[in-house]
TIMI-2910 file (N, C-alpha, C, CB; in pm, 1 decimal, decimal comma, always signed):
<rs>
+----------+----------+----------+----------+----------+----------+----------+----------+----------+----------+----------+----------+------+
!      n_x !      n_y !      n_z !     ca_x !     ca_y !     ca_z !      c_x !      c_y !      c_z !     cb_x !     cb_y !     cb_z ! resn !
+----------+----------+----------+----------+----------+----------+----------+----------+----------+----------+----------+----------+------+
!  -4384,7 !  +5272,9 !  -8022,6 !  -4358,2 !  +5415,3 !  -8021,3 !  -4366,4 !  +5470,3 !  -7879,3 !  -4456,2 !  +5488,4 !  -8112,8 !  Met !
!  -4470,9 !  +5429,2 !  -7806,0 !  -4483,3 !  +5475,8 !  -7667,9 !  -4364,9 !  +5430,2 !  -7584,0 !  -4613,9 !  +5425,6 !  -7605,9 !  Arg !
!  -4318,0 !  +5307,5 !  -7610,8 !  -4202,9 !  +5255,9 !  -7537,3 !  -4080,8 !  +5343,5 !  -7564,4 !  -4174,3 !  +5108,8 !  -7576,4 !  Gln !
!  -4060,7 !  +5383,7 !  -7690,5 !  -3947,6 !  +5470,0 !  -7724,4 !  -3960,7 !  +5604,5 !  -7654,8 !  -3937,8 !  +5489,7 !  -7876,6 !  Gln !
!  -4079,5 !  +5663,2 !  -7655,6 !  -4100,8 !  +5791,2 !  -7588,7 !  -4075,6 !  +5778,5 !  -7439,3 !  -4243,0 !  +5842,3 !  -7614,2 !  Asn !
!  -4121,7 !  +5667,7 !  -7381,4 !  -4100,3 !  +5645,5 !  -7239,2 !  -3951,0 !  +5631,2 !  -7209,4 !  -4176,9 !  +5520,6 !  -7192,2 !  His !
!  -3880,8 !  +5555,9 !  -7293,0 !  -3737,3 !  +5539,0 !  -7273,8 !  -3665,1 !  +5672,1 !  -7288,7 !  -3681,4 !  +5437,0 !  -7373,4 !  Glu !
!  -3707,6 !  +5752,9 !  -7386,0 !  -3646,5 !  +5884,4 !  -7406,1 !  -3669,1 !  +5972,3 !  -7284,1 !  -3703,3 !  +5952,4 !  -7532,3 !  Phe !
!  -3790,4 !  +5972,2 !  -7231,5 !  -3820,5 !  +6052,0 !  -7112,7 !  -3737,7 !  +6006,3 !  -6993,8 !  -3969,3 !  +6044,0 !  -7079,1 !  Ser !
!  -3724,6 !  +5876,0 !  -6977,8 !  -3642,8 !  +5824,3 !  -6867,9 !  -3497,1 !  +5863,2 !  -6886,6 !  -3655,7 !  +5671,6 !  -6857,9 !  Leu !
!  -3450,3 !  +5857,7 !  -7009,3 !  -3311,1 !  +5895,5 !  -7035,7 !  -3288,2 !  +6041,8 !  -7002,4 !  -3274,3 !  +5868,5 !  -7182,2 !  Ala !
!  -3383,2 !  +6126,8 !  -7036,9 !  -3367,9 !  +6268,4 !  -7006,6 !  -3379,1 !  +6292,9 !  -6857,0 !  -3472,2 !  +6350,9 !  -7081,7 !  Lys !
!  -3466,9 !  +6219,4 !  -6790,2 !  -3477,9 !  +6234,4 !  -6645,7 !  -3347,2 !  +6194,4 !  -6578,7 !  -3594,3 !  +6150,3 !  -6590,9 !  Gln !
!  -3284,6 !  +6091,9 !  -6631,0 !  -3156,5 !  +6048,2 !  -6577,5 !  -3042,5 !  +6127,9 !  -6638,7 !  -3136,1 !  +5898,9 !  -6602,6 !  Asn !
!  -3077,1 !  +6218,3 !  -6730,0 !  -2981,1 !  +6303,7 !  -6799,4 !  -2875,0 !  +6220,9 !  -6870,8 !  -2915,0 !  +6399,9 !  -6701,1 !  Asn !
!  -2918,3 !  +6112,9 !  -6935,4 !  -2828,3 !  +6024,9 !  -7007,6 !  -2819,3 !  +6067,8 !  -7152,5 !  -2874,5 !  +5879,4 !  -6997,3 !  Ser !
!  -2701,4 !  +6105,9 !  -7194,3 !  -2680,2 !  +6150,3 !  -7331,5 !  -2661,5 !  +6032,9 !  -7426,2 !  -2559,9 !  +6242,2 !  -7339,0 !  Phe !
!  -2626,0 !  +5916,7 !  -7374,3 !  -2593,7 !  +5803,2 !  -7460,0 !  -2709,9 !  +5760,2 !  -7548,7 !  -2549,8 !  +5687,3 !  -7375,8 !  Ser !
!  -2832,6 !  +5774,5 !  -7500,6 !  -2946,7 !  +5731,8 !  -7580,8 !  -2975,0 !  +5828,1 !  -7695,9 !  -3069,9 !  +5718,7 !  -7492,9 !  Met !
!  -2954,4 !  +5956,1 !  -7675,1 !  -2991,1 !  +6053,4 !  -7776,9 !  -2878,5 !  +6087,4 !  -7872,9 !  -3038,6 !  +6177,7 !  -7711,8 !  Ile !
!  -2756,3 !  +6047,1 !  -7840,8 !  -2644,5 !  +6085,6 !  -7926,3 !  -2650,5 !  +6020,3 !  -8063,8 !  -2514,3 !  +6050,3 !  -7859,4 !  Glu !
!  -2721,9 !  +5908,8 !  -8076,6 !  -2732,0 !  +5840,3 !  -8204,9 !  -2850,6 !  +5887,8 !  -8288,7 !  -2742,7 !  +5691,9 !  -8182,3 !  Asn !
!  -2932,7 !  +5977,2 !  -8234,5 !  -3045,9 !  +6030,7 !  -8309,7 !  -3000,3 !  +6144,1 !  -8400,7 !  -3156,1 !  +6079,9 !  -8214,1 !  Leu !
!  -3065,8 !  +6155,7 !  -8515,9 !  -3038,9 !  +6270,7 !  -8602,1 !  -3098,0 !  +6395,3 !  -8536,8 !  -3098,0 !  +6249,2 !  -8745,6 !  Ser !
!  -3057,9 !  +6511,1 !  -8586,1 !  -3112,7 !  +6635,8 !  -8532,6 !  -3264,3 !  +6639,1 !  -8547,3 !  -3050,3 !  +6756,8 !  -8603,5 !  Asp !
!  -3313,7 !  +6593,2 !  -8661,3 !  -3458,4 !  +6592,0 !  -8684,3 !  -3530,0 !  +6498,6 !  -8586,8 !  -3488,7 !  +6550,0 !  -8828,2 !  Asp !
!  -3471,7 !  +6383,4 !  -8561,2 !  -3532,7 !  +6288,9 !  -8467,7 !  -3534,0 !  +6346,0 !  -8326,2 !  -3457,7 !  +6154,7 !  -8470,0 !  Gln !
!  -3423,9 !  +6405,5 !  -8285,5 !  -3416,7 !  +6463,0 !  -8152,1 !  -3515,1 !  +6578,2 !  -8137,2 !  -3274,8 !  +6510,5 !  -8122,2 !  Leu !
!  -3520,9 !  +6664,7 !  -8237,2 !  -3615,8 !  +6776,0 !  -8233,1 !  -3758,8 !  +6722,3 !  -8229,0 !  -3596,4 !  +6869,4 !  -8355,3 !  Met !
!  -3786,1 !  +6619,0 !  -8305,6 !  -3918,8 !  +6558,2 !  -8304,8 !  -3956,2 !  +6505,4 !  -8168,1 !  -3925,8 !  +6446,7 !  -8405,7 !  Gly !
!  -3863,1 !  +6443,4 !  -8100,9 !  -3891,8 !  +6391,1 !  -7966,4 !  -3915,7 !  +6503,5 !  -7867,0 !  -3776,8 !  +6302,7 !  -7917,8 !  Arg !
!  -3840,1 !  +6611,0 !  -7879,3 !  -3862,3 !  +6725,6 !  -7790,5 !  -3999,7 !  +6786,9 !  -7815,1 !  -3752,5 !  +6831,8 !  -7810,6 !  Leu !
!  -4040,1 !  +6793,7 !  -7940,5 !  -4171,1 !  +6848,5 !  -7975,3 !  -4282,3 !  +6758,9 !  -7922,8 !  -4183,9 !  +6865,5 !  -8127,4 !  Ile !
!  -4264,8 !  +6628,0 !  -7934,7 !  -4364,1 !  +6534,0 !  -7881,5 !  -4377,6 !  +6552,5 !  -7730,5 !  -4324,6 !  +6387,4 !  -7914,6 !  Val !
!  -4265,8 !  +6569,2 !  -7661,2 !  -4271,3 !  +6593,2 !  -7516,5 !  -4350,1 !  +6719,9 !  -7484,7 !  -4129,6 !  +6603,7 !  -7458,5 !  Glu !
!  -4328,6 !  +6824,6 !  -7561,8 !  -4403,8 !  +6949,2 !  -7540,8 !  -4552,5 !  +6926,4 !  -7561,5 !  -4353,9 !  +7059,7 !  -7635,6 !  Leu !
!  -4587,2 !  +6859,3 !  -7669,6 !  -4728,6 !  +6835,0 !  -7700,0 !  -4793,8 !  +6746,4 !  -7594,3 !  -4742,9 !  +6770,5 !  -7838,1 !  Leu !
!  -4722,6 !  +6642,2 !  -7551,3 !  -4778,4 !  +6551,8 !  -7450,0 !  -4795,9 !  +6621,3 !  -7315,8 !  -4689,1 !  +6429,6 !  -7433,2 !  Glu !
!  -4716,1 !  +6723,3 !  -7290,0 !  -4728,8 !  +6795,6 !  -7163,4 !  -4840,0 !  +6900,4 !  -7169,3 !  -4596,1 !  +6862,5 !  -7127,3 !  Ser !
!  -4899,4 !  +6918,5 !  -7288,2 !  -5009,9 !  +7012,6 !  -7303,6 !  -4966,7 !  +7155,9 !  -7327,5 !  -5095,8 !  +7007,7 !  -7183,6 !  Gly !
!  -4838,0 !  +7177,6 !  -7346,3 !  -4788,7 !  +7313,1 !  -7370,8 !  -4811,1 !  +7351,8 !  -7516,0 !  -4639,5 !  +7324,1 !  -7335,0 !  Lys !
!  -4818,5 !  +7482,0 !  -7539,6 !  -4832,1 !  +7531,9 !  -7676,0 !  -4704,9 !  +7501,9 !  -7753,3 !  -4862,1 !  +7683,8 !  -7677,1 !  Ser !
!  -4722,5 !  +7474,6 !  -7880,5 !  -4606,6 !  +7448,6 !  -7965,1 !  -4577,9 !  +7574,3 !  -8045,8 !  -4630,4 !  +7325,6 !  -8058,7 !  Leu !
!  -4475,0 !  +7643,5 !  -8007,1 !  -4429,6 !  +7761,8 !  -8078,8 !  -4280,0 !  +7776,6 !  -8056,5 !  -4506,3 !  +7889,4 !  -8032,4 !  Asn !
!  -4220,2 !  +7871,2 !  -8122,9 !  -4076,0 !  +7889,8 !  -8115,1 !  -4030,4 !  +7915,1 !  -7970,6 !  -4033,3 !  +8006,1 !  -8205,2 !  Arg !
!  -4107,7 !  +7992,3 !  -7898,4 !  -4071,8 !  +8024,5 !  -7760,0 !  -4068,9 !  +7899,4 !  -7672,6 !  -4170,2 !  +8126,5 !  -7701,9 !  Lys !
!  -4170,2 !  +7813,2 !  -7684,8 !  -4174,1 !  +7692,7 !  -7602,1 !  -4063,6 !  +7594,8 !  -7641,4 !  -4310,9 !  +7624,7 !  -7613,6 !  Ser !
!  -4032,3 !  +7587,1 !  -7770,3 !  -3924,4 !  +7499,3 !  -7815,2 !  -3790,9 !  +7549,7 !  -7760,4 !  -3920,3 !  +7491,6 !  -7970,3 !  Ile !
!  -3768,9 !  +7680,7 !  -7766,8 !  -3644,8 !  +7737,2 !  -7713,4 !  -3634,8 !  +7716,7 !  -7562,7 !  -3635,7 !  +7886,4 !  -7746,4 !  Cys !
!  -3745,6 !  +7731,3 !  -7492,9 !  -3745,8 !  +7709,1 !  -7347,8 !  -3710,2 !  +7564,1 !  -7316,6 !  -3883,8 !  +7744,8 !  -7287,0 !  Ala !
!  -3765,3 !  +7472,1 !  -7393,4 !  -3735,3 !  +7330,0 !  -7374,7 !  -3586,7 !  +7302,9 !  -7400,1 !  -3822,6 !  +7243,2 !  -7468,5 !  Lys !
!  -3534,1 !  +7361,3 !  -7506,6 !  -3392,8 !  +7343,5 !  -7538,7 !  -3303,0 !  +7405,4 !  -7431,5 !  -3361,5 !  +7404,9 !  -7675,3 !  Leu !
!  -3341,8 !  +7520,7 !  -7379,5 !  -3263,8 !  +7584,1 !  -7272,8 !  -3261,5 !  +7494,5 !  -7148,7 !  -3322,2 !  +7723,5 !  -7237,7 !  Met !
!  -3373,2 !  +7432,4 !  -7119,1 !  -3378,7 !  +7339,8 !  -7006,1 !  -3285,6 !  +7220,9 !  -7029,6 !  -3523,0 !  +7291,0 !  -6983,3 !  Asn !
!  -3285,0 !  +7171,0 !  -7150,4 !  -3195,7 !  +7059,5 !  -7184,1 !  -3049,2 !  +7101,6 !  -7169,9 !  -3223,2 !  +7009,5 !  -7328,0 !  Cys !
!  -3018,3 !  +7223,5 !  -7212,3 !  -2881,7 !  +7274,5 !  -7199,9 !  -2842,2 !  +7285,3 !  -7052,6 !  -2868,5 !  +7412,0 !  -7269,4 !  Ile !
!  -2934,5 !  +7333,5 !  -6971,0 !  -2905,6 !  +7347,1 !  -6827,7 !  -2881,1 !  +7211,9 !  -6761,1 !  -3020,5 !  +7418,8 !  -6757,6 !  Glu !
!  -2948,7 !  +7108,6 !  -6807,9 !  -2935,2 !  +6975,3 !  -6749,6 !  -2821,2 !  +6894,0 !  -6810,7 !  -3064,2 !  +6900,0 !  -6765,6 !  Leu !
!  -2762,3 !  +6945,0 !  -6917,0 !  -2657,3 !  +6871,8 !  -6988,2 !  -2536,9 !  +6846,6 !  -6898,1 !  -2613,8 !  +6948,8 !  -7113,3 !  Ala !
!  -2478,8 !  +6730,8 !  -6916,0 !  -2363,3 !  +6691,8 !  -6834,9 !  -2231,4 !  +6698,7 !  -6910,3 !  -2382,9 !  +6553,0 !  -6782,6 !  Glu !
!  -2237,0 !  +6712,4 !  -7041,2 !  -2112,9 !  +6714,1 !  -7118,6 !  -2114,5 !  +6828,1 !  -7219,6 !  -2092,0 !  +6579,8 !  -7190,4 !  Ser !
!  -1997,0 !  +6864,2 !  -7262,9 !  -1984,6 !  +6968,8 !  -7364,3 !  -2048,8 !  +6925,6 !  -7496,4 !  -1836,9 !  +7004,1 !  -7386,6 !  Asp !
!  -2038,8 !  +6796,3 !  -7527,3 !  -2098,5 !  +6745,0 !  -7651,3 !  -2250,2 !  +6758,8 !  -7647,5 !  -2059,2 !  +6597,6 !  -7673,7 !  Ala !
!  -2307,1 !  +6730,8 !  -7533,4 !  -2452,2 !  +6742,4 !  -7518,5 !  -2495,6 !  +6888,7 !  -7528,2 !  -2497,9 !  +6681,9 !  -7384,1 !  Glu !
!  -2422,2 !  +6977,3 !  -7464,8 !  -2452,2 !  +7120,5 !  -7472,5 !  -2445,2 !  +7167,0 !  -7616,4 !  -2355,1 !  +7202,2 !  -7385,0 !  Ile !
!  -2341,2 !  +7126,8 !  -7687,1 !  -2324,2 !  +7166,4 !  -7828,3 !  -2440,5 !  +7116,8 !  -7912,5 !  -2191,5 !  +7111,7 !  -7885,0 !  Lys !
!  -2484,2 !  +6996,7 !  -7886,8 !  -2595,6 !  +6938,6 !  -7963,5 !  -2722,3 !  +7022,2 !  -7947,9 !  -2622,4 !  +6793,7 !  -7918,2 !  Arg !
!  -2754,2 !  +7058,8 !  -7824,2 !  -2873,7 !  +7138,5 !  -7800,1 !  -2856,5 !  +7282,4 !  -7849,9 !  -2907,7 !  +7138,1 !  -7651,2 !  Tyr !
!  -2735,7 !  +7334,9 !  -7842,7 !  -2711,2 !  +7468,7 !  -7896,9 !  -2732,1 !  +7469,7 !  -8048,3 !  -2568,4 !  +7516,1 !  -7862,3 !  Gln !
!  -2687,7 !  +7365,0 !  -8115,4 !  -2708,3 !  +7354,5 !  -8260,2 !  -2856,6 !  +7349,5 !  -8294,3 !  -2637,6 !  +7230,1 !  -8315,6 !  Asp !
!  -2934,2 !  +7276,8 !  -8214,3 !  -3078,9 !  +7271,7 !  -8236,4 !  -3141,6 !  +7408,9 !  -8212,2 !  -3144,1 !  +7166,3 !  -8144,5 !  Leu !
!  -3092,5 !  +7479,6 !  -8111,1 !  -3142,6 !  +7614,5 !  -8082,8 !  -3115,8 !  +7706,4 !  -8202,3 !  -3076,4 !  +7671,8 !  -7954,2 !  Met !
!  -2997,7 !  +7697,2 !  -8258,4 !  -2966,2 !  +7778,1 !  -8376,7 !  -3056,2 !  +7743,3 !  -8494,5 !  -2820,1 !  +7759,2 !  -8416,3 !  Leu !
!  -3088,3 !  +7614,8 !  -8507,1 !  -3177,1 !  +7570,9 !  -8614,1 !  -3315,9 !  +7635,2 !  -8596,5 !  -3188,1 !  +7415,6 !  -8615,7 !  Met !
!  -3363,5 !  +7640,1 !  -8474,5 !  -3495,3 !  +7699,5 !  -8446,2 !  -3493,0 !  +7849,0 !  -8473,8 !  -3537,3 !  +7673,3 !  -8299,5 !  Val !
!  -3384,4 !  +7914,2 !  -8437,9 !  -3376,1 !  +8059,4 !  -8451,0 !  -3325,3 !  +8105,7 !  -8587,0 !  -3287,4 !  +8114,1 !  -8344,2 !  Leu !
!  -3276,8 !  +8015,9 !  -8668,1 !  -3215,6 !  +8051,6 !  -8796,5 !  -3305,8 !  +8135,6 !  -8884,7 !  -3176,6 !  +7927,4 !  -8870,5 !  Glu !
!  -3431,7 !  +8104,7 !  -8888,0 !  -3524,9 !  +8176,8 !  -8974,2 !  -3531,7 !  +8324,2 !  -8935,5 !  -3664,5 !  +8113,6 !  -8967,0 !  Arg !
!  -3527,6 !  +8352,7 !  -8806,7 !  -3532,5 !  +8491,4 !  -8761,2 !  -3399,9 !  +8562,5 !  -8781,6 !  -3571,5 !  +8497,3 !  -8615,1 !  Glu !
!  -3290,0 !  +8488,7 !  -8779,7 !  -3160,6 !  +8550,7 !  -8793,0 !  -3132,1 !  +8594,6 !  -8936,6 !  -3054,2 !  +8456,1 !  -8745,9 !  Leu !
!  -3194,4 !  +8530,0 !  -9032,1 !  -3169,7 !  +8562,2 !  -9173,5 !  -3262,0 !  +8671,2 !  -9223,1 !  -3186,3 !  +8438,3 !  -9260,0 !  Asn !
+----------+----------+----------+----------+----------+----------+----------+----------+----------+----------+----------+----------+------+
</rs>
C-alpha cells in the first residue's frame, strides 16, 4: 500500500496522468484524501476542493482537467441540491 501511495505521489509530482487514468473516481478520491491526511491537513470539503483545484492547475491535458472537475462536482453536489 505504501508503495502504491509513493508511486501515486511520484506520478502527481511528475504530473503523469497515465497512472491515475485507470483508477475509478472513488479510488482517485481516496488517494487524494490519503494525501491530505498524510500531510496533516484537516479533512473537510474546503481542503478537498483546494486539493482538486491544485490538481486542475497542474493538469496537462483536457482529459485530466475534466476528471478533476468531475470529482469537484461530486464533492460539491450535496450543497448544490
